[in-house]
C-alpha positions as CSV (number, residue, x, y, z in Angstrom):
1,M,-13.8,4.7,16.5
2,T,-12.0,5.9,13.5
3,K,-12.7,4.5,10.1
4,I,-10.5,1.5,9.2
5,G,-8.4,2.0,6.1
6,I,-6.4,-0.9,4.6
7,L,-3.8,-0.5,1.9
8,I,-2.9,-3.5,-0.2
9,I,0.4,-3.6,-2.0
10,E,-0.1,-6.4,-4.4
11,D,0.3,-6.7,-8.2
12,D,-1.4,-10.1,-8.6
13,E,-4.9,-9.5,-9.9
14,A,-6.4,-12.7,-8.5
15,S,-5.0,-11.8,-5.0
16,Q,-6.2,-8.2,-5.3
17,S,-9.8,-9.4,-6.1
18,A,-9.9,-12.0,-3.2
19,L,-8.5,-9.6,-0.6
20,R,-10.8,-6.7,-1.6
21,Q,-13.8,-9.1,-1.6
22,V,-13.1,-10.3,2.0
23,L,-12.1,-6.8,3.4
24,D,-14.8,-4.9,1.7
25,S,-17.4,-7.2,3.2
26,E,-16.3,-5.9,6.7
27,G,-17.1,-2.4,5.6
28,W,-13.5,-1.2,5.7
29,Q,-12.0,1.3,3.3
30,V,-9.7,-0.7,0.9
31,R,-7.2,0.6,-1.6
32,I,-5.0,-1.4,-4.0
33,A,-1.5,-0.3,-4.9
34,P,-0.3,-2.5,-7.7
35,V,2.8,-0.4,-8.4
36,M,5.5,0.3,-5.8
37,T,5.7,4.0,-6.6
38,H,2.0,4.3,-5.9
39,A,2.4,2.3,-2.8
40,L,5.1,4.6,-1.4
41,A,2.9,7.7,-2.2
42,E,0.0,6.1,-0.3
43,L,2.2,5.1,2.6
44,S,3.5,8.7,3.0
45,T,-0.1,10.0,3.6
46,G,-0.3,8.1,7.0
47,A,-3.9,7.5,6.3
48,W,-4.0,3.7,6.7
49,S,-4.7,1.5,9.7
50,L,-3.2,-1.6,8.1
51,V,-0.8,-2.3,5.2
52,I,-1.0,-5.7,3.6
53,V,2.0,-6.3,1.4
54,S,3.2,-9.1,-0.8
55,L,6.8,-10.1,-0.4
56,H,6.8,-10.8,-4.1
57,M,6.9,-7.0,-4.6
58,T,9.3,-6.0,-1.8
59,G,11.7,-8.9,-1.4
60,L,13.4,-9.5,1.9
61,T,16.2,-6.9,1.5
62,G,14.9,-4.0,-0.5
63,P,14.3,-0.5,1.0
64,V,10.5,-0.8,0.9
65,F,10.6,-4.1,2.9
66,L,13.1,-2.5,5.5
67,T,10.8,0.5,5.9
68,L,7.7,-1.7,6.4
69,R,9.7,-4.0,8.8
70,D,10.6,-1.0,11.0
71,L,7.0,0.2,10.9
72,A,5.8,-3.3,11.9
73,L,8.3,-3.5,14.8
74,A,7.5,0.0,16.1
75,P,4.9,0.4,18.9
76,A,1.4,0.7,17.5
77,L,0.5,3.5,20.0
78,E,3.1,5.8,21.3
79,E,2.7,9.3,22.9
80,G,-0.7,9.7,21.3
81,K,0.6,8.7,17.9
82,V,-1.0,5.8,16.0
83,R,1.2,3.8,13.5
84,A,-0.2,1.5,10.9
85,R,0.3,-2.1,11.4
86,V,1.8,-4.4,8.6
87,L,0.9,-7.9,7.5
88,F,3.3,-9.6,5.1
89,L,1.9,-12.0,2.4
90,V,4.3,-14.8,1.7
91,P,3.9,-16.5,-1.8
92,E,4.4,-20.3,-1.7
93,A,7.5,-20.0,-3.8
94,M,9.2,-17.7,-1.2
95,A,8.1,-19.6,1.9
96,R,11.3,-21.6,2.6
97,E,13.4,-18.4,2.5
98,A,11.0,-15.9,4.0
99,Q,9.4,-17.7,6.8
100,P,12.6,-18.1,9.0
101,A,13.5,-14.5,8.4
102,L,10.1,-13.2,9.4
103,E,9.9,-15.4,12.4
104,K,13.3,-14.3,13.5
105,D,12.1,-10.7,13.6
106,R,8.7,-11.7,14.9
107,L,7.0,-10.0,12.0
108,P,3.3,-10.8,11.3
109,Y,2.7,-12.8,8.1
110,V,0.5,-15.3,6.4
111,L,1.5,-17.9,3.9
112,K,-0.4,-18.2,0.5
113,P,-2.7,-19.8,0.0
114,F,-4.0,-19.3,3.5
115,Q,-7.1,-20.1,5.5
116,F,-9.9,-17.5,5.3
117,N,-10.4,-17.7,9.1
118,D,-6.7,-17.4,9.9
119,F,-6.3,-14.5,7.6
120,L,-9.1,-12.5,9.2
121,E,-7.9,-13.3,12.7
122,K,-4.4,-11.9,11.9
123,V,-6.0,-8.8,10.4
124,S,-8.3,-8.5,13.5
125,D,-5.4,-8.8,15.9
126,L,-3.3,-6.1,14.2
127,L,-6.3,-3.7,14.0
128,M,-6.9,-4.2,17.8
129,E,-3.3,-3.1,18.5
130,T,-4.1,0.3,17.2
131,D,-7.6,0.4,18.9
132,S,-9.0,0.6,15.4
133,L,-11.1,-2.5,16.2
134,A,-12.7,-2.7,19.6
135,S,-13.1,-6.5,19.7
136,P,-12.0,-9.5,17.6
137,I,-14.0,-10.7,14.6
138,R,-16.0,-13.7,15.8
139,H,-15.9,-16.8,13.9
140,V,-17.9,-20.1,14.2
141,R,-16.4,-23.3,12.9
142,H,-18.5,-26.1,11.5
143,D,-16.7,-29.5,11.5
144,A,-17.6,-31.8,8.5
145,S,-18.3,-34.7,10.9
146,A,-21.2,-37.1,10.4
147,A,-22.9,-35.8,13.6
148,D,-22.6,-32.3,12.4
149,R,-24.0,-33.1,8.9
150,K,-26.9,-34.8,10.6
151,R,-27.6,-31.8,12.7
152,K,-27.5,-29.5,9.7
153,E,-29.9,-31.8,7.9
154,S,-32.3,-31.6,10.8
155,R,-32.3,-27.9,10.6
156,A,-32.7,-27.8,6.8
157,G,-34.5,-24.6,5.7
158,H,-33.5,-22.7,8.9
159,E,-29.9,-22.0,8.1
160,S,-28.8,-18.3,7.9
161,A,-27.8,-17.0,4.5
162,I,-24.1,-16.8,5.4
163,R,-23.9,-20.4,6.3
164,K,-25.6,-21.4,3.0
165,N,-23.2,-19.3,0.9
166,H,-19.5,-19.9,1.3
167,R,-17.4,-17.0,0.1
168,D,-14.8,-19.1,-1.9
169,T,-11.8,-17.6,-3.7
170,G,-8.8,-19.2,-5.3
171,M,-6.5,-17.3,-3.0
172,F,-7.9,-19.0,0.1
173,A,-7.6,-22.7,0.9
174,N,-10.9,-24.4,1.3
175,R,-12.3,-24.6,4.8
176,S,-15.9,-24.5,6.2
177,E,-15.5,-21.5,8.5
178,Y,-17.5,-18.3,8.3
179,V,-17.7,-14.8,9.8
180,M,-21.1,-14.4,11.4
181,T,-22.9,-11.3,12.6
182,E,-24.2,-11.1,16.2
183,E,-27.7,-11.9,15.0
184,E,-26.5,-15.0,13.2
185,I,-24.4,-16.1,16.3
186,A,-27.6,-15.7,18.4
187,E,-29.5,-17.8,15.9
188,Y,-26.9,-20.5,15.9
189,E,-26.7,-20.6,19.7
190,Q,-30.5,-20.8,19.9
191,S,-30.6,-23.7,17.5
192,E,-28.0,-25.5,19.5
193,K,-30.0,-25.0,22.7
194,E,-33.2,-26.2,21.0
195,E,-31.4,-29.3,19.7
196,L,-29.9,-30.1,23.2
197,D,-33.4,-29.7,24.9
198,R,-34.9,-32.0,22.2
199,R,-32.3,-34.7,22.9
200,R,-32.8,-34.4,26.7
201,K,-36.5,-34.9,26.3
202,K,-36.0,-38.1,24.2
203,K,-33.8,-39.7,26.8
204,P,-35.3,-42.2,29.2
205,L,-35.8,-40.9,32.7
206,Q,-33.1,-43.1,34.1
207,D,-30.5,-41.9,31.6
208,R,-30.9,-38.4,32.7
209,Y,-29.1,-38.8,36.0
């Protein structure tokens, strides 16, 4: 598996920081290009698995946007050649104009502010198109229901560190979803199994059938 490199074309410092924090945590190589001339130079190297670009910088008609649109529409794998995938970031102020145009061309995009989980799923899907990623990033969702809160309280002191510490950034909308390692998923599933067994043992015999 080749090392995953992600180029971020974005001039907003808050967005740069949020994106780098999330993508660095996956162990990927991340580079920020805050100036379009730098971005073009980086693109010409062909060293990137994924390009994440803000429409604030390219617009919907400029030459850079058209180049990236063509790249996004081209096959990811063709005759042994691997092409970078492209994910467009759509600022809220541009959503009404940009969303119909992107959907018409079936271009991958996310609206800002966007959900942490949704963003990583889009990134995961695009990286899998080029075989840069062998399998999707796994997520576990915790619904803020009364039953769920009660279950969490009963397991107080046994939560994994990643469930205790939510990575919150101003760029992402608030949502109780997390990326988990295989070990943490196994821990979560074991806890669920133990909780289910405990409830079954508490039920009267007649209620079990």
